[in-house]
Z-matrix of the N, CA and C atoms (Angstrom, degrees):
N
C 1 1.461
C 2 1.528 1 109.14
N 3 1.304 2 118.24 1 129.96
C 4 1.441 3 121.98 2 -177.81
C 5 1.521 4 110.57 3 -75.40
N 6 1.318 5 114.47 4 152.86
C 7 1.456 6 120.66 5 177.77
C 8 1.518 7 108.14 6 -76.77
N 9 1.336 8 117.12 7 117.28
C 10 1.460 9 121.17 8 -175.78
C 11 1.517 10 111.70 9 -94.07
N 12 1.305 11 117.95 10 5.53
C 13 1.458 12 121.93 11 -175.40
C 14 1.525 13 109.49 12 -100.12
N 15 1.304 14 115.70 13 126.20
C 16 1.456 15 121.07 14 178.34
C 17 1.523 16 108.52 15 -86.79
N 18 1.323 17 116.44 16 121.43
C 19 1.464 18 120.85 17 -176.12
C 20 1.529 19 112.76 18 -83.35
N 21 1.308 20 118.01 19 -11.47
C 22 1.459 21 119.39 20 -174.55
C 23 1.530 22 114.19 21 -61.51
N 24 1.337 23 120.57 22 -38.97
C 25 1.466 24 118.42 23 178.27
C 26 1.521 25 113.42 24 -57.27
N 27 1.324 26 117.59 25 -31.80
C 28 1.451 27 119.43 26 179.77
C 29 1.528 28 110.53 27 -69.32
N 30 1.344 29 116.39 28 -37.14
C 31 1.458 30 119.23 29 177.86
C 32 1.526 31 110.45 30 -65.03
N 33 1.328 32 116.75 31 -39.88
C 34 1.465 33 120.25 32 176.76
C 35 1.518 34 110.13 33 -62.49
N 36 1.311 35 115.39 34 -41.37
C 37 1.463 36 120.21 35 -179.52
C 38 1.520 37 110.99 36 -63.87
N 39 1.322 38 116.34 37 -44.16
C 40 1.462 39 120.34 38 -179.19
C 41 1.525 40 110.29 39 -65.64
N 42 1.324 41 117.11 40 -39.64
C 43 1.457 42 119.55 41 -179.34
C 44 1.520 43 112.22 42 -72.89
N 45 1.331 44 116.82 43 -21.32
C 46 1.456 45 120.07 44 -174.76
C 47 1.510 46 114.62 45 -90.86
N 48 1.312 47 118.90 46 1.52
C 49 1.454 48 120.83 47 -179.83
C 50 1.518 49 109.91 48 -134.72
N 51 1.321 50 115.16 49 149.18
C 52 1.465 51 120.78 50 178.02
C 53 1.516 52 111.40 51 -100.67
N 54 1.319 53 117.18 52 2.27
C 55 1.459 54 121.54 53 -177.61
C 56 1.526 55 109.15 54 -78.44
N 57 1.325 56 117.34 55 113.58
C 58 1.461 57 121.32 56 -178.10
C 59 1.521 58 110.85 57 -64.58
N 60 1.320 59 117.02 58 -39.80
C 61 1.467 60 121.02 59 -179.96
C 62 1.524 61 110.53 60 -62.49
N 63 1.327 62 116.75 61 -38.75
C 64 1.464 63 120.32 62 178.31
C 65 1.521 64 111.11 63 -65.93
N 66 1.329 65 116.91 64 -37.86
C 67 1.460 66 120.15 65 178.17
C 68 1.529 67 110.93 66 -62.89
N 69 1.316 68 116.32 67 -45.63
C 70 1.459 69 119.79 68 179.65
C 71 1.523 70 111.00 69 -65.42
N 72 1.321 71 115.64 70 -36.72
C 73 1.463 72 119.92 71 178.67
C 74 1.523 73 111.10 72 -61.20
N 75 1.326 74 116.58 73 -44.88
C 76 1.461 75 120.79 74 -179.30
C 77 1.517 76 110.74 75 -65.89
N 78 1.306 77 117.55 76 -39.81
C 79 1.460 78 120.90 77 -176.25
C 80 1.529 79 112.16 78 -67.62
N 81 1.329 80 116.09 79 -44.28
C 82 1.459 81 119.49 80 -168.87
C 83 1.531 82 114.01 81 -101.57
N 84 1.327 83 118.28 82 -13.86
C 85 1.461 84 120.87 83 -178.22
C 86 1.525 85 113.03 84 -108.85
N 87 1.317 86 117.46 85 3.78
C 88 1.462 87 120.50 86 -177.86
C 89 1.526 88 112.12 87 -60.81
N 90 1.318 89 117.47 88 -47.33
C 91 1.468 90 121.17 89 -177.54
C 92 1.518 91 111.42 90 -61.96
N 93 1.322 92 117.36 91 -39.76
C 94 1.467 93 120.64 92 -179.97
C 95 1.517 94 110.65 93 -64.91
N 96 1.312 95 116.79 94 -43.89
C 97 1.464 96 120.59 95 -179.77
C 98 1.524 97 111.44 96 -65.05
N 99 1.320 98 116.55 97 -38.75
C 100 1.466 99 119.81 98 178.29
C 101 1.523 100 110.79 99 -62.85
N 102 1.316 101 117.18 100 -43.75
C 103 1.461 102 120.88 101 -179.81
C 104 1.522 103 111.01 102 -64.45
N 105 1.319 104 117.42 103 -39.85
C 106 1.461 105 120.07 104 179.14
C 107 1.523 106 110.81 105 -64.79
N 108 1.322 107 117.28 106 -41.78
C 109 1.460 108 120.54 107 179.99
C 110 1.520 109 111.53 108 -65.62
N 111 1.340 110 117.16 109 -41.81
C 112 1.459 111 120.55 110 178.94
C 113 1.521 112 111.28 111 -68.15
N 114 1.324 113 117.38 112 -35.00
C 115 1.456 114 120.18 113 177.96
C 116 1.517 115 110.86 114 -65.81
N 117 1.328 116 117.04 115 -36.69
C 118 1.461 117 120.01 116 177.38
C 119 1.522 118 110.57 117 -64.08
N 120 1.324 119 117.10 118 -38.09
C 121 1.455 120 119.67 119 178.04
C 122 1.519 121 111.04 120 -68.00
N 123 1.319 122 117.19 121 -38.33
C 124 1.460 123 120.60 122 -178.36
C 125 1.515 124 111.78 123 -67.43
N 126 1.322 125 117.77 124 -27.88
C 127 1.456 126 121.15 125 -176.57
C 128 1.525 127 113.29 126 -87.10
N 129 1.304 128 118.09 127 -4.15
C 130 1.466 129 118.60 128 178.97
C 131 1.525 130 108.90 129 -70.99
N 132 1.320 131 116.80 130 142.64
C 133 1.459 132 121.03 131 178.97
C 134 1.515 133 108.79 132 -154.81
N 135 1.334 134 115.32 133 150.98
C 136 1.461 135 122.43 134 177.28
C 137 1.526 136 111.67 135 55.15
N 138 1.330 137 117.48 136 38.84
C 139 1.458 138 121.16 137 176.78
C 140 1.513 139 108.41 138 -125.89
N 141 1.308 140 115.85 139 138.90
C 142 1.460 141 120.89 140 179.32
C 143 1.521 142 107.77 141 -144.90
N 144 1.338 143 115.12 142 121.71
C 145 1.460 144 121.58 143 -178.20
C 146 1.526 145 111.07 144 54.08
N 147 1.292 146 116.63 145 44.09
C 148 1.454 147 121.97 146 -177.74
C 149 1.520 148 108.77 147 -128.24
N 150 1.325 149 116.52 148 140.72
C 151 1.455 150 121.12 149 -177.66
C 152 1.514 151 109.72 150 -98.51
N 153 1.341 152 115.32 151 137.27
C 154 1.456 153 121.19 152 176.47
C 155 1.522 154 108.54 153 -129.26
N 156 1.307 155 117.23 154 134.35
C 157 1.452 156 122.06 155 178.61
C 158 1.511 157 109.19 156 -117.77
N 159 1.324 158 116.35 157 133.89
C 160 1.451 159 122.31 158 177.35
C 161 1.524 160 107.52 159 -126.95
N 162 1.309 161 116.83 160 131.95
C 163 1.446 162 121.48 161 179.95
C 164 1.516 163 109.84 162 -125.16
N 165 1.308 164 116.41 163 134.40
C 166 1.452 165 122.75 164 173.71
C 167 1.526 166 106.75 165 -120.74
N 168 1.307 167 116.88 166 116.08
C 169 1.458 168 122.09 167 -173.33
C 170 1.524 169 109.60 168 -123.55
N 171 1.349 170 119.07 169 163.40
C 172 1.464 171 126.29 170 3.64
C 173 1.526 172 113.11 171 -90.33
N 174 1.368 173 117.08 172 -42.34
C 175 1.461 174 117.35 173 -173.64
C 176 1.516 175 112.12 174 -85.73
N 177 1.357 176 118.31 175 -28.18
C 178 1.463 177 121.64 176 179.63
C 179 1.520 178 108.24 177 -97.08
N 180 1.282 179 117.54 178 93.85
C 181 1.459 180 121.23 179 -175.73
C 182 1.518 181 109.89 180 -110.37
N 183 1.336 182 115.77 181 123.57
C 184 1.462 183 121.80 182 175.27
C 185 1.517 184 107.58 183 -128.17
N 186 1.292 185 117.07 184 128.24
C 187 1.464 186 121.26 185 174.10
C 188 1.518 187 107.02 186 -118.93
N 189 1.321 188 116.04 187 117.61
C 190 1.465 189 121.42 188 -175.81
C 191 1.522 190 109.07 189 -112.50
N 192 1.334 191 117.08 190 127.51
C 193 1.458 192 123.23 191 178.35
C 194 1.517 193 108.90 192 -115.96
N 195 1.332 194 116.27 193 127.00
C 196 1.466 195 121.09 194 -178.55
C 197 1.528 196 108.89 195 -87.65
N 198 1.310 197 116.82 196 79.99
C 199 1.464 198 121.68 197 178.18
C 200 1.526 199 108.56 198 -139.06
N 201 1.325 200 115.92 199 127.85
C 202 1.472 201 122.40 200 175.88
C 203 1.519 202 112.79 201 57.88
N 204 1.315 203 116.43 202 28.66
C 205 1.462 204 121.76 203 176.06
C 206 1.533 205 111.58 204 55.63
N 207 1.321 206 116.04 205 41.58
C 208 1.455 207 120.70 206 178.93
C 209 1.526 208 109.49 207 -127.52
N 210 1.312 209 114.87 208 162.16
C 211 1.456 210 120.81 209 -178.98
C 212 1.519 211 108.67 210 -117.86
N 213 1.321 212 117.04 211 128.74
C 214 1.453 213 121.68 212 174.55
C 215 1.516 214 108.09 213 -109.17
N 216 1.307 215 116.14 214 118.26
C 217 1.459 216 121.39 215 -178.82
C 218 1.516 217 108.44 216 -112.94
N 219 1.325 218 116.10 217 126.85
C 220 1.458 219 120.66 218 179.10
C 221 1.523 220 109.33 219 -113.99
N 222 1.331 221 115.70 220 129.94
C 223 1.455 222 121.16 221 174.96
C 224 1.527 223 106.99 222 -108.15
N 225 1.315 224 117.16 223 116.05
C 226 1.457 225 121.18 224 -173.94
C 227 1.519 226 110.37 225 -115.85
N 228 1.313 227 116.06 226 111.30
C 229 1.467 228 121.78 227 168.52
C 230 1.530 229 106.32 228 -126.60
N 231 1.316 230 116.98 229 -88.63
C 232 1.453 231 120.92 230 172.97
C 233 1.521 232 111.08 231 -99.49
N 234 1.337 233 116.36 232 -27.35
C 235 1.451 234 121.38 233 176.88
C 236 1.523 235 108.46 234 -131.48
N 237 1.308 236 116.64 235 166.85
C 238 1.460 237 122.05 236 -178.47
C 239 1.521 238 109.40 237 -123.32
N 240 1.319 239 115.77 238 131.22
C 241 1.458 240 122.05 239 177.34
C 242 1.516 241 107.94 240 -123.68
N 243 1.315 242 118.54 241 135.08
C 244 1.459 243 123.74 242 -179.78
C 245 1.525 244 108.54 243 -111.00
N 246 1.317 245 116.40 244 131.08
C 247 1.463 246 121.86 245 178.13
C 248 1.522 247 108.67 246 -126.82
N 249 1.324 248 117.74 247 132.87
C 250 1.462 249 122.60 248 178.76
C 251 1.516 250 109.13 249 -124.13
N 252 1.348 251 115.94 250 138.93
C 253 1.459 252 120.43 251 176.85
C 254 1.518 253 108.59 252 -160.47
N 255 1.347 254 118.19 253 146.34
C 256 1.466 255 120.60 254 176.28
C 257 1.520 256 110.65 255 -76.52
N 258 1.310 257 116.19 256 147.35
C 259 1.468 258 121.39 257 -179.79
C 260 1.522 259 109.28 258 -102.45
N 261 1.327 260 117.14 259 128.86
C 262 1.458 261 121.29 260 178.94
C 263 1.522 262 110.28 261 -80.92
N 264 1.334 263 116.10 262 158.87
C 265 1.462 264 121.02 263 179.96
C 266 1.525 265 111.40 264 -65.39
N 267 1.321 266 116.97 265 -37.72
C 268 1.465 267 120.15 266 179.61
C 269 1.520 268 111.64 267 -63.93
N 270 1.324 269 116.17 268 -40.51
C 271 1.462 270 119.55 269 179.52
C 272 1.525 271 110.98 270 -67.86
N 273 1.333 272 116.83 271 -40.67
C 274 1.465 273 120.26 272 178.24
C 275 1.523 274 111.31 273 -62.61
N 276 1.329 275 117.13 274 -38.54
C 277 1.464 276 119.75 275 -179.98
C 278 1.523 277 110.88 276 -67.48
N 279 1.323 278 118.09 277 -40.74
C 280 1.460 279 120.40 278 179.31
C 281 1.524 280 111.20 279 -62.18
N 282 1.329 281 116.56 280 -29.93
C 283 1.463 282 119.89 281 -179.28
C 284 1.525 283 111.59 282 -82.60
N 285 1.321 284 117.47 283 -38.55
C 286 1.467 285 121.07 284 -172.82
C 287 1.518 286 114.07 285 -98.83
N 288 1.318 287 119.08 286 0.88
C 289 1.468 288 119.81 287 -175.68
C 290 1.526 289 111.57 288 -65.25
N 291 1.320 290 117.66 289 -29.94
C 292 1.464 291 121.26 290 178.73
C 293 1.522 292 112.77 291 -116.21
N 294 1.338 293 116.94 292 3.01
C 295 1.461 294 120.07 293 -177.70
C 296 1.520 295 108.75 294 -148.42
N 297 1.323 296 116.47 295 91.04
C 298 1.457 297 122.03 296 -178.16
C 299 1.519 298 109.19 297 -143.60
N 300 1.340 299 115.85 298 144.55
C 301 1.465 300 119.66 299 178.50
C 302 1.520 301 111.80 300 -68.50
N 303 1.345 302 117.50 301 -20.47
C 304 1.459 303 121.17 302 178.95
C 305 1.526 304 112.68 303 -86.55
N 306 1.308 305 117.78 304 -14.51
C 307 1.462 306 121.56 305 -175.42
C 308 1.525 307 110.71 306 -70.82
N 309 1.334 308 116.10 307 128.99
C 310 1.467 309 121.99 308 177.49
C 311 1.527 310 107.61 309 -88.79
N 312 1.318 311 115.65 310 109.68
C 313 1.465 312 120.42 311 -178.34
C 314 1.519 313 109.65 312 -90.02
N 315 1.326 314 115.29 313 127.57
C 316 1.461 315 121.88 314 -179.82
C 317 1.520 316 110.07 315 -116.89
N 318 1.319 317 115.50 316 159.84
C 319 1.460 318 120.46 317 -177.97
C 320 1.522 319 111.30 318 -67.25
N 321 1.326 320 116.25 319 -38.47
C 322 1.470 321 119.74 320 179.12
C 323 1.524 322 109.40 321 -81.28
N 324 1.306 323 116.92 322 134.22
C 325 1.455 324 120.90 323 -176.91
C 326 1.512 325 114.17 324 -82.06
N 327 1.322 326 118.13 325 -16.14
C 328 1.461 327 121.13 326 -177.59
C 329 1.523 328 110.63 327 -92.67
N 330 1.328 329 115.44 328 165.95
C 331 1.454 330 120.29 329 176.88
C 332 1.519 331 112.15 330 99.57
N 333 1.332 332 115.11 331 179.21
C 334 1.461 333 121.68 332 -178.55
C 335 1.524 334 109.52 333 -76.46
N 336 1.326 335 116.58 334 135.18
C 337 1.455 336 121.19 335 177.32
C 338 1.525 337 109.29 336 -87.61
N 339 1.323 338 116.49 337 131.49
C 340 1.459 339 122.22 338 -175.37
C 341 1.524 340 110.81 339 -100.96
N 342 1.346 341 114.74 340 163.89
C 343 1.457 342 120.92 341 -177.13
C 344 1.523 343 109.87 342 -138.74
N 345 1.340 344 116.06 343 145.84
C 346 1.469 345 122.39 344 176.25
C 347 1.529 346 111.71 345 -97.38
N 348 1.290 347 117.78 346 10.06
C 349 1.461 348 122.26 347 -177.30
C 350 1.528 349 109.96 348 -62.38
N 351 1.353 350 119.17 349 123.15
C 352 1.473 351 120.08 350 179.08
C 353 1.523 352 112.99 351 -65.96
N 354 1.324 353 117.64 352 -17.92
C 355 1.461 354 121.54 353 177.32
C 356 1.522 355 111.86 354 -98.20
N 357 1.310 356 116.50 355 22.46
C 358 1.463 357 122.62 356 177.14
C 359 1.524 358 107.72 357 -114.36
N 360 1.330 359 117.25 358 107.20
C 361 1.462 360 121.40 359 -172.65
C 362 1.521 361 112.69 360 -68.13
N 363 1.305 362 118.09 361 -31.46
C 364 1.466 363 121.33 362 -178.47
C 365 1.516 364 113.50 363 -100.07
N 366 1.330 365 116.16 364 -6.69
C 367 1.471 366 120.74 365 -175.13
C 368 1.522 367 111.93 366 57.04
N 369 1.327 368 116.16 367 31.20
C 370 1.461 369 122.66 368 176.63
C 371 1.525 370 107.76 369 -109.36
N 372 1.319 371 116.88 370 127.33
C 373 1.461 372 121.44 371 -178.02
C 374 1.524 373 109.55 372 -77.28
N 375 1.334 374 116.04 373 94.16
C 376 1.459 375 121.78 374 -179.70
C 377 1.521 376 109.02 375 -145.12
N 378 1.320 377 115.83 376 164.64
C 379 1.470 378 121.21 377 -178.26
C 380 1.518 379 111.12 378 -62.98
N 381 1.317 380 118.10 379 -40.41
C 382 1.456 381 121.82 380 -176.89
C 383 1.517 382 111.71 381 -68.66
N 384 1.320 383 117.76 382 -42.28
C 385 1.460 384 121.22 383 -171.56
C 386 1.523 385 113.63 384 -95.50
N 387 1.312 386 119.13 385 -3.17
C 388 1.461 387 121.24 386 -178.75
C 389 1.521 388 110.23 387 -73.69
N 390 1.324 389 116.90 388 120.58
C 391 1.454 390 120.35 389 177.74
C 392 1.510 391 113.34 390 -82.31
N 393 1.332 392 117.59 391 -16.92
C 394 1.459 393 121.01 392 -177.93
C 395 1.518 394 112.35 393 -74.69
N 396 1.329 395 118.03 394 -29.98
C 397 1.466 396 120.27 395 -174.34
C 398 1.520 397 112.99 396 -104.60
N 399 1.327 398 119.02 397 -20.81
C 400 1.461 399 121.62 398 -179.11
C 401 1.521 400 110.73 399 -84.38
N 402 1.324 401 116.30 400 141.82
C 403 1.460 402 120.57 401 178.15
C 404 1.524 403 111.95 402 -69.22
N 405 1.326 404 117.43 403 -28.24
C 406 1.462 405 122.54 404 176.12
C 407 1.522 406 108.55 405 -122.01
N 408 1.314 407 116.27 406 133.78
C 409 1.463 408 120.94 407 -178.87
C 410 1.518 409 109.03 408 -152.64
N 411 1.338 410 115.30 409 155.27
C 412 1.465 411 122.66 410 -179.46
C 413 1.516 412 108.59 411 -125.55
N 414 1.325 413 115.38 412 139.53
C 415 1.455 414 120.85 413 176.30
C 416 1.518 415 110.86 414 -135.65
N 417 1.306 416 116.70 415 140.71
C 418 1.468 417 123.10 416 175.19
C 419 1.520 418 106.53 417 -121.03
N 420 1.327 419 116.61 418 114.84
C 421 1.464 420 120.92 419 -175.72
C 422 1.520 421 109.18 420 -127.48
N 423 1.340 422 118.27 421 153.73
C 424 1.465 423 120.41 422 177.31
C 425 1.517 424 111.26 423 -71.48
N 426 1.322 425 116.05 424 146.30
C 427 1.460 426 122.37 425 176.02
C 428 1.521 427 108.88 426 -122.13
N 429 1.306 428 116.51 427 -177.10
C 430 1.454 429 120.44 428 -175.34
C 431 1.515 430 113.62 429 -67.27
N 432 1.321 431 115.36 430 149.19
C 433 1.464 432 124.25 431 174.90
C 434 1.530 433 112.61 432 59.61
N 435 1.307 434 115.97 433 40.43
C 436 1.452 435 119.72 434 173.07
C 437 1.504 436 116.35 435 77.26
N 438 1.318 437 118.80 436 16.73
C 439 1.456 438 121.19 437 178.38
C 440 1.519 439 111.24 438 -98.72
N 441 1.325 440 116.30 439 179.77
C 442 1.458 441 121.87 440 176.84
C 443 1.526 442 108.68 441 -131.79
N 444 1.325 443 115.80 442 154.38
C 445 1.461 444 121.85 443 179.60
C 446 1.518 445 109.40 444 -123.61
N 447 1.324 446 115.73 445 141.96
C 448 1.456 447 122.72 446 177.81
C 449 1.519 448 108.85 447 -98.64
N 450 1.331 449 117.10 448 122.35
C 451 1.457 450 122.89 449 178.29
C 452 1.522 451 109.25 450 -105.82
N 453 1.310 452 116.64 451 137.36
C 454 1.456 453 121.61 452 174.57
C 455 1.522 454 108.64 453 -131.70
N 456 1.312 455 115.38 454 164.25
C 457 1.462 456 121.03 455 -176.39
C 458 1.514 457 109.66 456 -138.10
N 459 1.319 458 115.06 457 139.28
C 460 1.451 459 121.30 458 173.86
C 461 1.519 460 109.11 459 -119.28
N 462 1.308 461 116.21 460 158.15
C 463 1.456 462 121.04 461 -177.46
C 464 1.519 463 110.50 462 -61.16
N 465 1.326 464 115.84 463 129.30
C 466 1.454 465 121.45 464 179.13
C 467 1.503 466 114.57 465 89.44
N 468 1.341 467 118.12 466 -2.59
C 469 1.461 468 121.56 467 179.38
C 470 1.514 469 109.29 468 -129.08
N 471 1.312 470 115.28 469 165.54
C 472 1.451 471 119.76 470 175.94
C 473 1.515 472 111.13 471 -88.41
N 474 1.315 473 115.61 472 -165.77
C 475 1.460 474 120.62 473 -179.34
C 476 1.524 475 109.93 474 -74.58
N 477 1.316 476 116.70 475 134.13
C 478 1.454 477 122.40 476 178.05
C 479 1.521 478 109.42 477 -127.10
N 480 1.330 479 116.47 478 142.89
C 481 1.463 480 121.68 479 178.52
C 482 1.524 481 108.24 480 -78.47
N 483 1.312 482 116.52 481 112.98
C 484 1.459 483 120.26 482 -179.44
C 485 1.521 484 111.79 483 -89.73
N 486 1.333 485 117.73 484 -36.08
C 487 1.462 486 121.07 485 179.76
C 488 1.518 487 109.66 486 -150.37
N 489 1.329 488 115.03 487 151.77
C 490 1.461 489 121.76 488 174.13
C 491 1.518 490 108.35 489 -126.28
N 492 1.315 491 116.46 490 142.34
C 493 1.463 492 122.03 491 -177.09
C 494 1.518 493 108.76 492 -121.58
N 495 1.318 494 115.24 493 126.63
C 496 1.462 495 120.85 494 179.40
C 497 1.529 496 109.95 495 -82.39
N 498 1.323 497 117.00 496 155.30
C 499 1.469 498 119.38 497 179.74
C 500 1.521 499 111.37 498 -65.84
N 501 1.298 500 116.62 499 142.69
C 502 1.464 501 122.13 500 178.46
C 503 1.518 502 108.73 501 -148.18
N 504 1.318 503 115.91 502 171.38
C 505 1.459 504 120.26 503 -178.49
C 506 1.530 505 111.63 504 -67.42
N 507 1.320 506 116.96 505 -34.65
C 508 1.461 507 120.16 506 179.80
C 509 1.521 508 109.83 507 -112.35
N 510 1.301 509 116.25 508 141.52
C 511 1.461 510 121.05 509 -178.97
C 512 1.522 511 112.07 510 -103.09
N 513 1.308 512 117.94 511 -4.69
C 514 1.465 513 120.93 512 -177.92
C 515 1.527 514 111.05 513 -62.12
N 516 1.326 515 117.25 514 -36.65
C 517 1.459 516 120.64 515 -179.20
C 518 1.525 517 110.64 516 -63.68
N 519 1.315 518 116.78 517 -40.12
C 520 1.469 519 120.23 518 178.53
C 521 1.521 520 111.07 519 -65.06
N 522 1.336 521 117.17 520 -39.96
C 523 1.467 522 120.59 521 179.21
C 524 1.526 523 110.78 522 -61.44
N 525 1.337 524 115.70 523 -44.78
C 526 1.464 525 120.11 524 -178.74
C 527 1.524 526 110.50 525 -64.07
N 528 1.339 527 117.26 526 -41.79
C 529 1.457 528 120.52 527 -179.03
C 530 1.523 529 111.54 528 -66.68
N 531 1.326 530 117.21 529 -38.15
C 532 1.465 531 120.31 530 178.10
C 533 1.523 532 110.48 531 -64.35
N 534 1.331 533 116.43 532 -44.15
C 535 1.465 534 120.09 533 179.46
C 536 1.526 535 111.56 534 -65.82
N 537 1.339 536 117.22 535 -40.69
C 538 1.460 537 120.72 536 -179.33
C 539 1.525 538 111.79 537 -66.78
N 540 1.335 539 116.64 538 -32.24
C 541 1.463 540 120.36 539 -176.74
C 542 1.520 541 112.86 540 -80.02
N 543 1.308 542 117.80 541 -18.89
C 544 1.469 543 119.99 542 -173.78
C 545 1.528 544 111.94 543 -126.35
N 546 1.316 545 116.25 544 -80.43
C 547 1.465 546 120.33 545 -168.24
C 548 1.526 547 113.16 546 -67.41
N 549 1.323 548 118.39 547 -32.06
C 550 1.468 549 119.85 548 179.39
C 551 1.523 550 111.68 549 -68.20
N 552 1.325 551 116.42 550 -22.91
C 553 1.458 552 121.12 551 178.03
C 554 1.530 553 112.02 552 -92.40
N 555 1.320 554 116.45 553 8.47
C 556 1.452 555 119.78 554 -179.24
C 557 1.510 556 114.36 555 84.10
N 558 1.328 557 117.54 556 10.76
C 559 1.461 558 121.94 557 179.92
C 560 1.524 559 108.75 558 -91.29
N 561 1.314 560 117.83 559 103.00
C 562 1.454 561 124.52 560 -179.48
C 563 1.526 562 111.69 561 49.28
N 564 1.334 563 115.53 562 61.31
C 565 1.466 564 120.28 563 179.34
C 566 1.520 565 111.95 564 -63.29
N 567 1.335 566 117.36 565 -21.70
C 568 1.463 567 120.08 566 -179.89
C 569 1.519 568 112.84 567 -72.41
N 570 1.344 569 117.40 568 -9.94
C 571 1.462 570 121.03 569 -178.80
C 572 1.525 571 112.55 570 -105.29
N 573 1.325 572 117.82 571 13.84
C 574 1.474 573 120.59 572 -177.02
C 575 1.531 574 111.60 573 -59.77
N 576 1.317 575 117.14 574 -52.05
C 577 1.469 576 120.27 575 -177.64
C 578 1.525 577 111.20 576 -64.71
N 579 1.323 578 117.48 577 -38.83
C 580 1.465 579 120.23 578 179.99
C 581 1.524 580 111.40 579 -66.34
N 582 1.339 581 117.21 580 -38.93
C 583 1.463 582 120.54 581 -179.96
C 584 1.529 583 111.10 582 -66.15
N 585 1.325 584 116.98 583 -44.47
C 586 1.466 585 120.45 584 179.82
C 587 1.527 586 110.55 585 -67.25
N 588 1.329 587 117.42 586 -39.43
C 589 1.463 588 120.34 587 179.69
C 590 1.524 589 111.41 588 -64.67
N 591 1.328 590 117.65 589 -39.82
C 592 1.467 591 120.02 590 179.59
C 593 1.525 592 111.19 591 -69.42
N 594 1.340 593 116.57 592 -41.40
C 595 1.465 594 119.54 593 177.25
C 596 1.523 595 110.65 594 -62.43
N 597 1.324 596 117.21 595 -40.74
C 598 1.462 597 121.18 596 178.87
C 599 1.523 598 111.34 597 -63.26
N 600 1.332 599 116.86 598 -41.56
C 601 1.464 600 120.09 599 -179.63
C 602 1.526 601 111.52 600 -65.94
N 603 1.334 602 117.46 601 -39.47
C 604 1.463 603 120.22 602 179.33
C 605 1.524 604 111.25 603 -67.85
N 606 1.335 605 116.88 604 -41.53
C 607 1.469 606 119.99 605 179.90
C 608 1.524 607 110.57 606 -65.63
N 609 1.335 608 117.34 607 -40.04
C 610 1.466 609 120.18 608 177.92
C 611 1.526 610 111.69 609 -64.50
N 612 1.316 611 116.89 610 -33.73
C 613 1.467 612 119.29 611 -178.41
C 614 1.518 613 112.29 612 -68.56
N 615 1.351 614 117.10 613 -22.51
C 616 1.459 615 120.02 614 179.33
C 617 1.526 616 112.66 615 -79.78
N 618 1.303 617 117.39 616 -20.96
C 619 1.460 618 119.99 617 -176.64
C 620 1.521 619 110.24 618 -72.11
N 621 1.316 620 115.27 619 140.42
C 622 1.462 621 120.33 620 -179.85
C 623 1.525 622 109.82 621 -72.22
N 624 1.298 623 115.19 622 137.04
C 625 1.463 624 119.83 623 179.30
C 626 1.524 625 109.89 624 -70.09
N 627 1.323 626 115.88 625 139.06
C 628 1.462 627 121.44 626 -179.19
C 629 1.526 628 108.83 627 -85.28
N 630 1.325 629 115.58 628 122.74
C 631 1.460 630 119.78 629 -179.78
C 632 1.532 631 110.12 630 -74.86
N 633 1.313 632 117.93 631 138.63
C 634 1.474 633 120.01 632 178.84
C 635 1.528 634 110.80 633 -67.15
N 636 1.329 635 115.95 634 140.70
C 637 1.464 636 120.75 635 -179.57
C 638 1.530 637 110.01 636 -73.28
N 639 1.304 638 114.30 637 137.18
C 640 1.461 639 119.21 638 179.86
C 641 1.531 640 110.38 639 -76.05
N 642 1.313 641 114.87 640 144.56
C 643 1.461 642 119.96 641 178.97
C 644 1.529 643 109.61 642 -72.19
N 645 1.338 644 115.95 643 129.37
C 646 1.468 645 120.22 644 -177.97
C 647 1.529 646 110.35 645 -72.56
N 648 1.306 647 114.73 646 135.69
C 649 1.462 648 120.43 647 179.68
C 650 1.531 649 109.78 648 -92.73
N 651 1.316 650 117.79 649 142.65
C 652 1.478 651 120.22 650 179.05
C 653 1.525 652 111.38 651 -67.55
N 654 1.307 653 114.79 652 143.18
C 655 1.462 654 120.96 653 179.60
C 656 1.533 655 109.06 654 -117.72
N 657 1.297 656 115.37 655 145.02
C 658 1.462 657 120.38 656 179.46
C 659 1.514 658 111.55 657 87.71
N 660 1.323 659 114.83 658 157.24
C 661 1.464 660 120.42 659 -176.49
C 662 1.526 661 112.17 660 -67.70
N 663 1.330 662 116.72 661 -39.89
C 664 1.462 663 119.74 662 -179.49
C 665 1.532 664 111.22 663 -66.39
N 666 1.326 665 116.25 664 -42.22
C 667 1.465 666 120.12 665 179.94
C 668 1.522 667 110.86 666 -65.47
N 669 1.331 668 116.53 667 -40.06
C 670 1.459 669 119.90 668 179.02
C 671 1.526 670 111.06 669 -66.54
N 672 1.343 671 115.97 670 -38.94
C 673 1.461 672 119.50 671 179.69
C 674 1.519 673 111.39 672 -65.87
N 675 1.349 674 116.78 673 -40.69
C 676 1.466 675 119.97 674 179.64
C 677 1.529 676 110.97 675 -68.20
N 678 1.329 677 116.22 676 -36.44
C 679 1.459 678 119.49 677 178.17
C 680 1.519 679 111.09 678 -66.78
N 681 1.349 680 115.72 679 -38.81
C 682 1.462 681 119.43 680 179.01
C 683 1.518 682 111.38 681 -67.38
N 684 1.337 683 116.42 682 -39.63
C 685 1.464 684 119.48 683 178.77
C 686 1.524 685 111.49 684 -66.95
N 687 1.345 686 116.31 685 -37.06
C 688 1.465 687 119.90 686 178.13
C 689 1.522 688 111.05 687 -66.23
N 690 1.339 689 115.58 688 -38.25
C 691 1.463 690 118.91 689 178.68
C 692 1.517 691 111.68 690 -67.17
N 693 1.350 692 116.50 691 -39.73
C 694 1.464 693 119.69 692 178.83
C 695 1.522 694 111.24 693 -68.24
N 696 1.343 695 116.76 694 -32.75
C 697 1.463 696 120.09 695 178.80
C 698 1.524 697 111.15 696 -67.98
N 699 1.353 698 116.03 697 -34.81
C 700 1.466 699 119.57 698 178.42
C 701 1.516 700 111.15 699 -66.81
N 702 1.322 701 116.76 700 -32.21
C 703 1.458 702 120.08 701 178.55
C 704 1.525 703 110.66 702 -71.65
């Protein structure tokens, strides 16, 4: 993976200030600041055309603007330098694989790591299923009155509800519509089975459980006597 970070702004910053402490700060804290800024971008969700500002003060200052899927990082000591660059999905995953707001942290270190990401069909914290780092992602979430909603994501935007499906007696129609809206159009075709399986599980959970029928008890002396004789014959 190529280095997408332009180092020249840091050289301008170092040359533009006489503060020795600021020079050392830029040299040795650059990687940490970059990771923090990228992590903030990875954690954004359900936002579209909305600006978010994050500040870390006093000496570690990051200002992040959610515009055009880019990150603006400002280093403020005696002078201010602004650097913008797009973040790749691979880089975002390397940063958030062990540090994500969606990651379910458990006491035991072994086993499958789970995720609360609404754009994660399996709720498994992995590169393939993570909706926070992939430019395209699919989510199936419950909606009001027993329905389900299909979430999709485009690069530079958060999750948006593309379609909602009302509860019905048959779920096959919902499966076909989900496939036609996403995987049949080439949108994350590798998630077709996961999307249908999640929709099926949600629809099944809405159905009322069927109570087992109670065994009828014999009535009358003759019926009770015949039942007792049948039971003794079985023994």
